[in-house]
C-alpha positions as a Markdown table, in Angstrom:
| # | Residue | x | y | z |
|---|---|---|---|---|
| 1 | Met | -89.9 | 4.4 | 21.7 |
| 2 | Ala | -87.4 | 3.8 | 18.9 |
| 3 | Glu | -86.1 | 0.2 | 18.5 |
| 4 | Pro | -82.4 | -0.4 | 18.3 |
| 5 | Arg | -81.1 | -1.0 | 14.8 |
| 6 | Glu | -79.3 | -4.2 | 13.8 |
| 7 | Pro | -75.9 | -3.7 | 12.3 |
| 8 | Asp | -76.0 | -4.1 | 8.5 |
| 9 | Ala | -74.1 | -6.7 | 6.6 |
| 10 | Gly | -71.4 | -4.2 | 5.4 |
| 11 | Gly | -70.6 | -3.3 | 9.0 |
| 12 | Gly | -70.2 | -6.9 | 9.9 |
| 13 | Val | -67.7 | -7.5 | 7.1 |
| 14 | Leu | -65.7 | -4.4 | 8.0 |
| 15 | Ala | -65.5 | -5.4 | 11.6 |
| 16 | Glu | -64.5 | -8.9 | 10.7 |
| 17 | Ser | -61.7 | -7.6 | 8.3 |
| 18 | Ser | -60.5 | -5.2 | 11.0 |
| 19 | Glu | -60.1 | -8.1 | 13.4 |
| 20 | Val | -58.1 | -10.1 | 10.7 |
| 21 | Leu | -55.8 | -7.1 | 10.1 |
| 22 | Leu | -55.3 | -6.7 | 13.8 |
| 23 | Asp | -54.4 | -10.4 | 14.1 |
| 24 | Glu | -51.9 | -10.1 | 11.2 |
| 25 | Gly | -50.4 | -7.0 | 12.7 |
| 26 | Arg | -49.9 | -8.8 | 16.0 |
| 27 | Val | -48.2 | -11.7 | 14.2 |
| 28 | Gly | -45.9 | -9.4 | 12.3 |
| 29 | Thr | -45.1 | -7.4 | 15.4 |
| 30 | Ala | -44.4 | -10.7 | 17.3 |
| 31 | Glu | -42.0 | -11.8 | 14.6 |
| 32 | Arg | -40.1 | -8.5 | 14.6 |
| 33 | His | -39.9 | -8.7 | 18.4 |
| 34 | Asp | -38.5 | -12.3 | 18.2 |
| 35 | Glu | -35.9 | -11.2 | 15.6 |
| 36 | Glu | -34.9 | -8.2 | 17.7 |
| 37 | Trp | -34.6 | -10.4 | 20.9 |
| 38 | Ala | -32.6 | -13.0 | 18.9 |
| 39 | Glu | -30.3 | -10.2 | 17.7 |
| 40 | Arg | -29.9 | -8.8 | 21.2 |
| 41 | Glu | -29.1 | -12.2 | 22.7 |
| 42 | Ser | -26.5 | -12.8 | 19.9 |
| 43 | Arg | -24.8 | -9.4 | 20.3 |
| 44 | Asn | -24.6 | -9.8 | 24.0 |
| 45 | Gln | -22.0 | -12.5 | 23.5 |
| 46 | Leu | -18.6 | -11.6 | 22.0 |
| 47 | Lys | -17.2 | -14.5 | 20.0 |
| 48 | His | -13.5 | -15.1 | 20.4 |
| 49 | Val | -11.9 | -16.2 | 17.1 |
| 50 | Ala | -9.3 | -18.8 | 17.7 |
| 51 | Gly | -5.8 | -18.9 | 16.3 |
| 52 | Leu | -5.2 | -15.2 | 16.1 |
| 53 | Gly | -2.8 | -14.9 | 18.9 |
| 54 | Glu | -0.1 | -17.0 | 17.4 |
| 55 | Leu | 2.5 | -14.8 | 15.7 |
| 56 | Lys | 4.7 | -16.6 | 13.2 |
| 57 | Asp | 8.1 | -15.8 | 11.6 |
| 58 | Val | 8.6 | -12.7 | 13.8 |
| 59 | Thr | 12.4 | -12.5 | 13.4 |
| 60 | Glu | 12.2 | -12.4 | 9.6 |
| 61 | Val | 11.2 | -8.7 | 9.4 |
| 62 | Glu | 13.6 | -6.0 | 10.5 |
| 63 | Tyr | 11.0 | -3.6 | 11.9 |
| 64 | Arg | 10.0 | -6.3 | 14.4 |
| 65 | Lys | 13.3 | -6.1 | 16.4 |
| 66 | Val | 11.7 | -3.7 | 18.8 |
| 67 | Arg | 8.8 | -4.5 | 21.1 |
| 68 | Leu | 5.8 | -5.4 | 19.1 |
| 69 | Glu | 2.6 | -3.3 | 19.4 |
| 70 | Arg | 0.0 | -5.5 | 21.1 |
| 71 | Val | -3.4 | -5.3 | 19.4 |
| 72 | Val | -7.0 | -6.6 | 19.9 |
| 73 | Leu | -9.1 | -7.1 | 16.8 |
| 74 | Val | -12.8 | -6.2 | 16.8 |
| 75 | Gly | -15.4 | -6.9 | 14.1 |
| 76 | Val | -19.2 | -6.6 | 13.7 |
| 77 | Trp | -21.2 | -8.8 | 11.2 |
| 78 | Ser | -24.8 | -9.0 | 10.2 |
| 79 | Ser | -26.7 | -12.0 | 8.9 |
| 80 | Ala | -28.2 | -9.8 | 6.2 |
| 81 | Lys | -24.8 | -9.0 | 4.7 |
| 82 | Thr | -22.5 | -12.0 | 5.4 |
| 83 | Thr | -22.1 | -15.2 | 7.3 |
| 84 | Gln | -20.2 | -16.0 | 10.5 |
| 85 | Ala | -17.6 | -18.1 | 8.6 |
| 86 | Lys | -16.9 | -15.2 | 6.2 |
| 87 | Ala | -16.7 | -12.7 | 9.1 |
| 88 | Glu | -14.1 | -15.0 | 10.9 |
| 89 | Glu | -12.1 | -15.3 | 7.7 |
| 90 | Ser | -12.1 | -11.5 | 7.3 |
| 91 | Leu | -10.8 | -11.2 | 10.9 |
| 92 | Arg | -8.1 | -13.7 | 10.2 |
| 93 | Glu | -7.0 | -11.7 | 7.2 |
| 94 | Leu | -7.0 | -8.6 | 9.4 |
| 95 | Ala | -4.7 | -10.5 | 11.8 |
| 96 | Ala | -2.3 | -11.2 | 8.9 |
| 97 | Leu | -2.4 | -7.6 | 8.0 |
| 98 | Ala | -1.7 | -6.5 | 11.6 |
| 99 | Glu | 1.2 | -9.0 | 11.9 |
| 100 | Thr | 2.6 | -7.7 | 8.6 |
| 101 | Ala | 2.4 | -4.2 | 9.9 |
| 102 | Gly | 4.5 | -5.3 | 12.9 |
| 103 | Ala | 1.9 | -6.0 | 15.6 |
| 104 | Glu | 1.2 | -8.9 | 18.0 |
| 105 | Val | -2.4 | -10.0 | 17.9 |
| 106 | Cys | -3.6 | -10.7 | 21.4 |
| 107 | Asp | -7.3 | -11.6 | 20.8 |
| 108 | Gly | -10.0 | -11.3 | 18.1 |
| 109 | Leu | -13.6 | -10.5 | 18.9 |
| 110 | Leu | -16.7 | -10.7 | 16.7 |
| 111 | Gln | -20.1 | -9.3 | 17.6 |
| 112 | His | -23.3 | -10.2 | 15.7 |
| 113 | Arg | -25.7 | -7.3 | 15.4 |
| 114 | Leu | -28.1 | -5.9 | 12.8 |
| 115 | Lys | -25.9 | -2.8 | 12.3 |
| 116 | Pro | -22.9 | -1.2 | 14.0 |
| 117 | Asp | -23.7 | 1.1 | 16.9 |
| 118 | Ala | -23.6 | 4.8 | 15.8 |
| 119 | Ala | -21.7 | 6.0 | 18.8 |
| 120 | Thr | -19.1 | 3.3 | 19.7 |
| 121 | Tyr | -19.5 | 0.7 | 16.8 |
| 122 | Val | -20.1 | -2.1 | 19.3 |
| 123 | Gly | -22.4 | -0.4 | 21.8 |
| 124 | Ser | -21.5 | 1.1 | 25.2 |
| 125 | Gly | -21.8 | -2.1 | 27.2 |
| 126 | Lys | -19.6 | -4.1 | 24.8 |
| 127 | Ala | -17.1 | -1.2 | 24.6 |
| 128 | Arg | -16.6 | -1.5 | 28.4 |
| 129 | Glu | -16.2 | -5.2 | 28.0 |
| 130 | Ile | -13.6 | -4.8 | 25.3 |
| 131 | Ala | -11.9 | -2.2 | 27.5 |
| 132 | Asp | -11.6 | -4.9 | 30.2 |
| 133 | Ile | -10.1 | -7.4 | 27.7 |
| 134 | Val | -7.6 | -4.7 | 26.5 |
| 135 | Ala | -6.5 | -4.0 | 30.0 |
| 136 | Arg | -6.2 | -7.8 | 30.8 |
| 137 | Glu | -4.1 | -8.4 | 27.6 |
| 138 | Glu | -2.1 | -5.2 | 28.2 |
| 139 | Ala | -2.9 | -4.2 | 24.6 |
| 140 | Asp | -1.9 | -0.8 | 23.1 |
| 141 | Thr | -4.3 | -0.6 | 20.2 |
| 142 | Ile | -7.7 | -1.8 | 19.0 |
| 143 | Ile | -8.0 | -2.6 | 15.2 |
| 144 | Val | -11.5 | -2.6 | 13.8 |
| 145 | Asp | -12.3 | -4.8 | 10.8 |
| 146 | Asp | -14.2 | -2.0 | 9.0 |
| 147 | Asp | -13.8 | 1.6 | 7.7 |
| 148 | Leu | -14.7 | 3.6 | 10.8 |
| 149 | Pro | -16.1 | 7.2 | 10.6 |
| 150 | Pro | -14.4 | 9.6 | 12.9 |
| 151 | Ser | -17.3 | 9.7 | 15.4 |
| 152 | Gln | -17.3 | 6.0 | 16.0 |
| 153 | Arg | -13.5 | 5.9 | 16.4 |
| 154 | Arg | -13.6 | 8.7 | 19.0 |
| 155 | Gly | -16.5 | 7.0 | 20.9 |
| 156 | Leu | -14.6 | 3.7 | 21.0 |
| 157 | Glu | -11.4 | 5.4 | 22.0 |
| 158 | Asp | -13.1 | 7.3 | 24.9 |
| 159 | Ala | -14.6 | 4.0 | 26.1 |
| 160 | Ala | -11.6 | 1.8 | 25.8 |
| 161 | Lys | -8.9 | 4.4 | 26.7 |
| 162 | Val | -6.5 | 3.1 | 24.0 |
| 163 | Lys | -5.8 | 4.0 | 20.4 |
| 164 | Val | -8.3 | 2.8 | 17.8 |
| 165 | Val | -7.5 | 2.3 | 14.1 |
| 166 | Asp | -9.5 | 0.7 | 11.3 |
| 167 | Arg | -8.6 | -1.7 | 8.5 |
| 168 | Thr | -7.8 | 1.1 | 6.1 |
| 169 | Ala | -5.2 | 2.6 | 8.4 |
| 170 | Val | -3.4 | -0.8 | 8.8 |
| 171 | Ile | -3.2 | -1.2 | 5.0 |
| 172 | Leu | -1.9 | 2.3 | 4.6 |
| 173 | Asp | 0.7 | 1.6 | 7.3 |
| 174 | Ile | 1.9 | -1.5 | 5.4 |
| 175 | Phe | 2.1 | 0.4 | 2.2 |
| 176 | Ala | 4.2 | 3.1 | 3.9 |
| 177 | Gln | 6.7 | 0.5 | 5.2 |
| 178 | His | 7.1 | -1.3 | 1.9 |
| 179 | Ala | 7.2 | 1.6 | -0.6 |
| 180 | Thr | 10.8 | 2.0 | -1.9 |
| 181 | Ser | 10.7 | 4.1 | -5.1 |
| 182 | Arg | 10.2 | 7.9 | -5.1 |
| 183 | Glu | 6.9 | 7.6 | -6.9 |
| 184 | Gly | 5.7 | 4.8 | -4.6 |
| 185 | Lys | 6.4 | 6.8 | -1.5 |
| 186 | Ala | 4.6 | 9.8 | -2.9 |
| 187 | Gln | 1.6 | 7.7 | -3.8 |
| 188 | Val | 1.4 | 6.2 | -0.3 |
| 189 | Glu | 1.8 | 9.6 | 1.4 |
| 190 | Leu | -0.9 | 11.1 | -0.7 |
| 191 | Ala | -3.3 | 8.2 | 0.3 |
| 192 | Gln | -2.4 | 8.6 | 4.0 |
| 193 | Leu | -3.0 | 12.4 | 3.9 |
| 194 | Glu | -6.4 | 12.0 | 2.1 |
| 195 | Tyr | -7.3 | 9.4 | 4.8 |
| 196 | Met | -6.1 | 11.6 | 7.6 |
| 197 | Leu | -7.7 | 14.9 | 6.6 |
| 198 | Pro | -11.3 | 14.2 | 7.7 |
| 199 | Arg | -10.1 | 12.4 | 10.8 |
| 200 | Leu | -8.1 | 15.1 | 12.5 |
| 201 | Arg | -8.8 | 15.4 | 16.1 |
| 202 | Gly | -7.7 | 18.0 | 18.7 |
| 203 | Trp | -7.4 | 17.6 | 22.4 |
| 204 | Gly | -7.6 | 20.3 | 25.0 |
| 205 | Gly | -5.6 | 23.4 | 24.1 |
| 206 | Ser | -4.9 | 22.2 | 20.6 |
| 207 | Leu | -8.5 | 23.3 | 19.6 |
| 208 | Ser | -8.1 | 26.8 | 21.2 |
| 209 | Arg | -4.7 | 28.0 | 20.2 |
| 210 | Gln | -5.8 | 31.2 | 18.6 |
| 211 | Ala | -3.6 | 34.1 | 17.6 |
| 212 | Gly | -6.0 | 36.9 | 18.6 |
| 213 | Gly | -5.6 | 40.3 | 20.3 |
| 214 | Arg | -2.0 | 41.2 | 21.1 |
| 215 | Ala | -0.8 | 37.7 | 20.1 |
| 216 | Ala | -1.5 | 38.6 | 16.5 |
| 217 | Gly | 1.1 | 41.3 | 16.7 |
| 218 | Ala | 1.4 | 44.6 | 18.6 |
| 219 | Asp | 1.8 | 46.5 | 15.4 |
| 220 | Gly | -1.3 | 45.2 | 13.8 |
| 221 | Gly | -3.6 | 47.9 | 15.1 |
| 222 | Ile | -7.3 | 48.1 | 14.7 |
| 223 | Gly | -8.8 | 45.5 | 12.4 |
| 224 | Ser | -6.0 | 42.9 | 12.9 |
| 225 | Arg | -7.2 | 41.5 | 16.2 |
| 226 | Gly | -9.7 | 38.6 | 16.1 |
| 227 | Pro | -10.2 | 35.0 | 17.0 |
| 228 | Gly | -7.3 | 33.9 | 14.8 |
| 229 | Glu | -6.8 | 30.4 | 13.4 |
| 230 | Thr | -7.3 | 27.3 | 15.5 |
| 231 | Lys | -4.6 | 24.6 | 15.6 |
| 232 | Ile | -6.7 | 22.0 | 13.9 |
| 233 | Glu | -7.5 | 24.5 | 11.1 |
| 234 | Met | -3.8 | 25.1 | 10.6 |
| 235 | Asp | -3.2 | 21.3 | 10.4 |
| 236 | Arg | -5.9 | 21.0 | 7.7 |
| 237 | Arg | -4.4 | 23.8 | 5.7 |
| 238 | Val | -1.0 | 22.2 | 5.9 |
| 239 | Ile | -2.3 | 18.8 | 4.8 |
| 240 | Arg | -4.2 | 20.3 | 1.9 |
| 241 | Thr | -1.1 | 22.2 | 0.7 |
| 242 | Arg | 0.9 | 19.0 | 1.0 |
| 243 | Ile | -1.7 | 17.0 | -0.9 |
| 244 | Ala | -1.7 | 19.5 | -3.8 |
| 245 | Arg | 2.1 | 19.4 | -3.9 |
| 246 | Leu | 2.2 | 15.5 | -4.0 |
| 247 | Arg | -0.4 | 15.4 | -6.8 |
| 248 | Lys | 1.8 | 17.8 | -8.8 |
| 249 | Gln | 4.8 | 15.6 | -8.2 |
| 250 | Ile | 3.0 | 12.5 | -9.3 |
| 251 | Arg | 1.8 | 14.2 | -12.4 |
| 252 | Glu | 5.4 | 15.3 | -13.1 |
| 253 | Met | 6.5 | 11.6 | -12.9 |
| 254 | Ala | 4.0 | 10.6 | -15.6 |
| 255 | Pro | 6.3 | 11.5 | -18.5 |
| 256 | Ala | 9.0 | 9.0 | -17.2 |
| 257 | Arg | 6.4 | 6.2 | -17.2 |
| 258 | Glu | 5.2 | 7.2 | -20.6 |
| 259 | Val | 8.8 | 7.0 | -21.9 |
| 260 | Lys | 9.1 | 3.5 | -20.6 |
| 261 | Arg | 5.8 | 2.4 | -22.0 |
| 262 | Gly | 6.5 | 4.2 | -25.3 |
| 263 | Ser | 9.7 | 2.3 | -25.8 |
| 264 | Arg | 7.8 | -1.0 | -25.4 |
| 265 | Arg | 5.1 | 0.2 | -27.8 |
| 266 | Arg | 7.7 | 1.5 | -30.2 |
| 267 | Tyr | 9.4 | -1.9 | -30.6 |
| 268 | Gly | 6.0 | -3.7 | -30.5 |
| 269 | Leu | 6.9 | -5.5 | -27.2 |
| 270 | Pro | 3.9 | -7.4 | -25.9 |
| 271 | Thr | 3.2 | -7.2 | -22.2 |
| 272 | Ile | 1.6 | -9.6 | -19.7 |
| 273 | Ala | 0.2 | -7.9 | -16.6 |
| 274 | Val | 0.5 | -10.2 | -13.5 |
| 275 | Val | -2.4 | -9.4 | -11.1 |
| 276 | Gly | -3.8 | -11.1 | -8.1 |
| 277 | Tyr | -4.6 | -11.0 | -4.4 |
| 278 | Thr | -1.8 | -10.0 | -2.1 |
| 279 | Asn | 0.6 | -12.8 | -1.2 |
| 280 | Ala | -0.7 | -15.0 | -3.9 |
| 281 | Gly | 2.8 | -15.6 | -5.2 |
| 282 | Lys | 2.8 | -13.2 | -8.2 |
| 283 | Ser | 6.5 | -12.3 | -7.8 |
| 284 | Ser | 7.6 | -15.9 | -7.3 |
| 285 | Leu | 5.7 | -17.0 | -10.4 |
| 286 | Thr | 7.1 | -14.1 | -12.4 |
| 287 | Asn | 10.6 | -15.1 | -11.4 |
| 288 | Arg | 9.9 | -18.7 | -12.4 |
| 289 | Leu | 8.5 | -17.6 | -15.8 |
| 290 | Thr | 11.3 | -15.2 | -16.6 |
| 291 | Gly | 14.3 | -16.6 | -14.7 |
| 292 | Ser | 14.7 | -13.2 | -12.9 |
| 293 | Ala | 15.3 | -12.7 | -9.2 |
| 294 | Glu | 12.7 | -10.2 | -8.1 |
| 295 | Leu | 12.1 | -9.6 | -4.3 |
| 296 | Val | 10.1 | -12.5 | -2.9 |
| 297 | Glu | 8.7 | -12.4 | 0.7 |
| 298 | Asn | 6.0 | -14.3 | 2.4 |
| 299 | Ala | 4.3 | -11.1 | 3.5 |
| 300 | Leu | 1.3 | -9.1 | 2.4 |
| 301 | Phe | 2.0 | -6.2 | -0.1 |
| 302 | Ala | 5.7 | -7.1 | -0.4 |
| 303 | Thr | 5.6 | -5.7 | -4.0 |
| 304 | Leu | 4.4 | -2.1 | -4.3 |
| 305 | Asp | 6.6 | -0.8 | -7.2 |
| 306 | Thr | 5.9 | -2.1 | -10.7 |
| 307 | Ala | 8.6 | -4.5 | -12.0 |
| 308 | Val | 9.0 | -5.2 | -15.7 |
| 309 | Arg | 10.9 | -8.4 | -16.6 |
| 310 | Arg | 11.5 | -9.6 | -20.2 |
| 311 | Ala | 11.0 | -13.2 | -21.4 |
| 312 | Lys | 11.7 | -15.0 | -24.7 |
| 313 | Ala | 9.1 | -17.1 | -26.4 |
| 314 | Arg | 9.9 | -20.5 | -27.9 |
| 315 | Asp | 10.1 | -18.9 | -31.4 |
| 316 | Gly | 12.6 | -16.3 | -30.1 |
| 317 | Arg | 10.2 | -13.4 | -29.9 |
| 318 | Leu | 10.5 | -11.1 | -26.8 |
| 319 | Tyr | 7.7 | -10.1 | -24.5 |
| 320 | Ala | 7.5 | -8.7 | -21.0 |
| 321 | Tyr | 5.9 | -9.6 | -17.6 |
| 322 | Val | 4.7 | -6.6 | -15.5 |
| 323 | Asp | 4.5 | -7.5 | -11.8 |
| 324 | Thr | 1.8 | -5.2 | -10.2 |
| 325 | Val | 0.8 | -4.4 | -6.7 |
| 326 | Gly | -1.5 | -7.0 | -5.0 |
| 327 | Phe | -5.1 | -6.4 | -4.2 |
| 328 | Val | -7.2 | -7.0 | -1.1 |
| 329 | Arg | -10.8 | -7.1 | 0.0 |
| 330 | Arg | -12.2 | -3.6 | 0.5 |
| 331 | Leu | -9.0 | -2.0 | -0.9 |
| 332 | Pro | -9.1 | 1.7 | 0.4 |
| 333 | Thr | -10.4 | 4.1 | -2.2 |
| 334 | Gln | -7.5 | 6.4 | -1.4 |
| 335 | Leu | -5.0 | 3.7 | -2.5 |
| 336 | Val | -6.9 | 3.0 | -5.7 |
| 337 | Glu | -6.8 | 6.6 | -6.6 |
| 338 | Ala | -3.2 | 7.1 | -5.5 |
| 339 | Phe | -2.0 | 4.0 | -7.4 |
| 340 | Lys | -3.9 | 4.7 | -10.5 |
| 341 | Ser | -0.7 | 5.3 | -12.4 |
| 342 | Thr | 0.5 | 1.8 | -11.4 |
| 343 | Leu | -2.9 | 0.2 | -12.4 |
| 344 | Glu | -2.5 | 1.9 | -15.8 |
| 345 | Glu | 0.0 | -0.9 | -16.6 |
| 346 | Val | -2.9 | -3.3 | -16.5 |
| 347 | Ala | -4.9 | -1.3 | -19.0 |
| 348 | Glu | -1.9 | -1.2 | -21.4 |
| 349 | Ala | -1.2 | -4.9 | -21.2 |
| 350 | Asp | -2.0 | -7.4 | -24.0 |
| 351 | Val | -2.8 | -10.3 | -21.6 |
| 352 | Ile | -3.7 | -10.4 | -18.0 |
| 353 | Leu | -2.3 | -13.3 | -15.9 |
| 354 | His | -4.5 | -13.6 | -12.8 |
| 355 | Val | -2.6 | -15.5 | -10.0 |
| 356 | Val | -4.7 | -17.0 | -7.3 |
| 357 | Asp | -3.5 | -18.6 | -4.0 |
| 358 | Gly | -4.8 | -22.2 | -4.4 |
| 359 | Ser | -4.0 | -23.1 | -0.8 |
| 360 | His | -6.3 | -20.3 | 0.6 |
| 361 | Pro | -9.5 | -21.6 | 2.3 |
| 362 | Asp | -11.7 | -19.5 | -0.1 |
| 363 | Pro | -9.7 | -18.7 | -3.3 |
| 364 | Phe | -12.9 | -17.7 | -5.2 |
| 365 | Ser | -13.6 | -14.8 | -2.9 |
| 366 | Gln | -10.1 | -13.6 | -3.7 |
| 367 | Ile | -10.9 | -13.9 | -7.4 |
| 368 | Asp | -14.1 | -11.8 | -6.9 |
| 369 | Ala | -12.1 | -9.1 | -5.0 |
| 370 | Val | -9.5 | -8.8 | -7.8 |
| 371 | Asn | -12.2 | -8.7 | -10.4 |
| 372 | Glu | -13.9 | -5.8 | -8.6 |
| 373 | Val | -10.7 | -3.8 | -8.8 |
| 374 | Leu | -10.1 | -4.7 | -12.4 |
| 375 | Ala | -13.7 | -3.6 | -13.2 |
| 376 | Asp | -12.7 | 0.0 | -12.2 |
| 377 | Ile | -9.8 | 0.0 | -14.7 |
| 378 | Asp | -10.9 | 1.4 | -18.1 |
| 379 | Gly | -10.3 | -1.1 | -20.9 |
| 380 | Ala | -9.3 | -4.1 | -18.6 |
| 381 | Glu | -12.4 | -6.1 | -19.2 |
| 382 | Ser | -11.6 | -6.6 | -23.0 |
| 383 | Ile | -8.1 | -7.9 | -22.3 |
| 384 | Pro | -7.8 | -11.7 | -22.5 |
| 385 | Arg | -7.1 | -13.4 | -19.2 |
| 386 | Val | -5.4 | -16.5 | -17.9 |
| 387 | Ile | -6.1 | -17.8 | -14.4 |
| 388 | Ala | -3.4 | -19.7 | -12.6 |
| 389 | Phe | -3.9 | -21.4 | -9.2 |
| 390 | Asn | -0.5 | -21.1 | -7.5 |
| 391 | Lys | 1.0 | -22.9 | -4.5 |
| 392 | Ala | -0.2 | -26.3 | -5.7 |
| 393 | Asp | 2.5 | -27.9 | -3.6 |
| 394 | Met | 0.7 | -26.8 | -0.5 |
| 395 | Cys | -2.7 | -28.3 | -1.6 |
| 396 | Asp | -4.0 | -31.8 | -1.1 |
| 397 | Gly | -5.5 | -33.9 | -3.9 |
| 398 | Ala | -9.1 | -33.1 | -3.0 |
| 399 | Thr | -8.4 | -29.4 | -3.2 |
| 400 | Leu | -6.7 | -29.7 | -6.5 |
| 401 | Glu | -9.7 | -31.7 | -7.9 |
| 402 | Arg | -12.1 | -29.1 | -6.6 |
| 403 | Leu | -10.2 | -26.2 | -8.2 |
| 404 | Ala | -10.0 | -28.0 | -11.5 |
| 405 | Ala | -13.7 | -28.8 | -11.5 |
| 406 | Leu | -14.8 | -25.3 | -10.6 |
| 407 | Glu | -12.3 | -23.6 | -13.0 |
| 408 | Pro | -11.6 | -26.1 | -15.8 |
| 409 | Asp | -9.8 | -23.5 | -18.0 |
| 410 | Ala | -7.4 | -22.5 | -15.1 |
| 411 | His | -3.8 | -23.8 | -14.7 |
| 412 | Ile | -2.7 | -25.5 | -11.6 |
| 413 | Val | 0.9 | -24.4 | -10.9 |
| 414 | Ser | 3.6 | -24.2 | -8.3 |
| 415 | Ala | 6.2 | -21.4 | -8.4 |
| 416 | Ala | 8.2 | -23.2 | -5.8 |
| 417 | Ser | 8.5 | -26.6 | -7.5 |
| 418 | Gly | 7.8 | -25.6 | -11.1 |
| 419 | Leu | 4.7 | -27.8 | -11.5 |
| 420 | Gly | 2.6 | -26.7 | -14.5 |
| 421 | Val | 4.8 | -23.6 | -15.3 |
| 422 | Asp | 5.7 | -24.8 | -18.8 |
| 423 | Ala | 2.0 | -25.3 | -19.7 |
| 424 | Leu | 1.1 | -21.9 | -18.3 |
| 425 | Arg | 3.9 | -20.3 | -20.3 |
| 426 | Asp | 2.7 | -21.9 | -23.5 |
| 427 | Ala | -0.9 | -20.7 | -22.8 |
| 428 | Val | 0.3 | -17.1 | -22.2 |
| 429 | Glu | 2.4 | -17.1 | -25.3 |
| 430 | Ala | -0.5 | -18.4 | -27.4 |
| 431 | Leu | -2.4 | -15.3 | -26.5 |
| 432 | Leu | 0.3 | -12.8 | -27.5 |
| 433 | Pro | -0.8 | -10.5 | -30.3 |
| 434 | Val | 0.5 | -11.5 | -33.7 |
| 435 | Pro | 2.1 | -8.6 | -35.7 |
| 436 | Asn | -0.3 | -7.6 | -38.5 |
| 437 | Val | 2.2 | -6.7 | -41.4 |
| 438 | His | 3.5 | -9.6 | -43.5 |
| 439 | Val | 6.9 | -8.8 | -45.1 |
| 440 | Glu | 9.1 | -10.8 | -47.6 |
| 441 | Ala | 12.4 | -9.1 | -48.2 |
| 442 | Leu | 16.0 | -9.6 | -49.1 |
| 443 | Leu | 18.2 | -7.9 | -46.5 |
| 444 | Pro | 21.9 | -7.2 | -47.0 |
| 445 | Tyr | 24.4 | -8.9 | -44.7 |
| 446 | Thr | 25.2 | -5.5 | -43.2 |
| 447 | Ala | 21.6 | -5.3 | -41.8 |
| 448 | Gly | 22.4 | -7.7 | -39.0 |
| 449 | Ala | 21.0 | -5.5 | -36.3 |
| 450 | Leu | 17.7 | -5.1 | -38.2 |
| 451 | Leu | 17.4 | -8.9 | -38.7 |
| 452 | Ser | 18.0 | -9.3 | -34.9 |
| 453 | Arg | 15.1 | -6.9 | -34.2 |
| 454 | Val | 12.9 | -8.8 | -36.6 |
| 455 | Arg | 13.6 | -12.0 | -34.7 |
| 456 | Glu | 13.0 | -10.4 | -31.3 |
| 457 | Tyr | 9.9 | -8.3 | -32.0 |
| 458 | Gly | 8.3 | -10.2 | -34.9 |
| 459 | His | 7.2 | -13.6 | -35.9 |
| 460 | Val | 9.7 | -15.1 | -38.3 |
| 461 | Ser | 8.4 | -17.8 | -40.7 |
| 462 | Ala | 11.5 | -18.4 | -42.8 |
| 463 | Val | 15.1 | -17.3 | -43.1 |
| 464 | Glu | 17.2 | -18.2 | -46.2 |
| 465 | Trp | 20.9 | -17.3 | -46.3 |
| 466 | Arg | 21.8 | -16.6 | -50.0 |
| 467 | Asp | 24.8 | -15.2 | -51.8 |
| 468 | Asp | 23.2 | -11.8 | -52.4 |
| 469 | Gly | 21.7 | -11.4 | -48.9 |
| 470 | Val | 19.3 | -12.9 | -46.3 |
| 471 | Arg | 15.8 | -13.7 | -47.5 |
| 472 | Val | 13.3 | -13.1 | -44.6 |
| 473 | Val | 9.7 | -13.9 | -44.4 |
| 474 | Ala | 8.1 | -12.6 | -41.2 |
| 475 | Asp | 5.1 | -10.8 | -39.6 |
| 476 | Val | 6.1 | -7.5 | -37.9 |
| 477 | Asp | 4.4 | -4.3 | -36.8 |
| 478 | Ser | 4.1 | -1.3 | -39.2 |
| 479 | Arg | 7.1 | 0.5 | -37.8 |
| 480 | Leu | 9.4 | -2.4 | -38.2 |
| 481 | Ala | 7.9 | -3.3 | -41.6 |
| 482 | Ala | 8.9 | 0.2 | -42.9 |
| 483 | Gln | 12.5 | -0.3 | -41.7 |
| 484 | Val | 12.6 | -3.7 | -43.4 |
| 485 | Val | 11.3 | -2.3 | -46.7 |
| 486 | Ala | 13.8 | 0.6 | -46.6 |
| 487 | Ala | 16.8 | -1.7 | -46.0 |
| 488 | Ser | 15.6 | -4.3 | -48.6 |
| 489 | Val | 17.8 | -4.8 | -51.7 |
| 490 | Asp | 15.0 | -6.3 | -53.9 |
């Protein structure tokens, strides 16, 4: 009778290692289960963000004279991508955007989950809970703090039974309200149509309006009858045609912009591009620096059309400030593309003045958002920059000390009170490019207009009034130097 064989040493080791692997697998599985349960418990509770239902300064805007649209804000955040504090700050910014668009914020809800639900963004159960909140608040619209794909928007609309829009739609609506120039209106319409095209939705008969059979025409005969064109296909075709027409119009407006830029380049006029987050006080600071009276409003995206304002340096030389459109976190790509002509002013500038709202709870996140947009502009990274923390009159001493410690090269200013504006102006003028052609010439007294241009567009070192003319020593650009040499009597 055969004796049973004992397991060899190798088999014992394999068995032991298998048990270890099984134990590690159980531990890893348990950790994943714990993480999933923690995420489920967290997303089962909607967090109400306080302070979003208080609408301020309602009577200041004309379009708020009618009944305001009541909205509920909804956001989803994940620990892997952001923090709860940043998610709440983003929702507060969305509330400011909604109020600027002319809405009344009833409530703000945040849900913590690993990723948005593919069907309804927040999940079917939370969608029903949000529907109850919408009904209780008598809200008209849900605004989602994200860029929603069409499927999630439709799913949330079907569950909540009200209109659902996303962050991009709100920003586009604000731009449409504030655009004034012909080019600005065309750029905003182009961005809106590009946003709308993949999000067209038809209900009921609108998807089945087909010109087939006799509807196509009794005289069509054989070969002309068929399913026809659906209503939504017609809408897409009309939008594509309108987009092509708008792009052509914007291209035709480019020569006018080039003429304006060309005149500044022709006279060697240096330009300062004023950039920054929306409502940082760019227009107010530009007014303070130049003495102009550009539109100033305590609202997001009050400035959409580029404004150029001249200023005079202490040595009499002229230069210009270019007030540009404000930026925002997650600026829609449609707007970046549509306003590329406006952003070209930044690439053509000699100095970039970056204005930051110093009273904001997190100004450095705004700096990062602006830098992300500037990084997409060709040539902007090589342009010297000056950072100015505006609204110092609204900051306490501890905040000012913190800003100065974190950005020692930045300027602390207040466009309202004028604090630090003179020092900022000196810093900007010190970065202006110096003309690279040195001229020494004796101009006749009849060349007064030329002498005036030398003073305005060049750097004059000395002027001597003599019997035979005016002796000028200056640094000018090549074009102006040729004119000086041609008019010289030496």
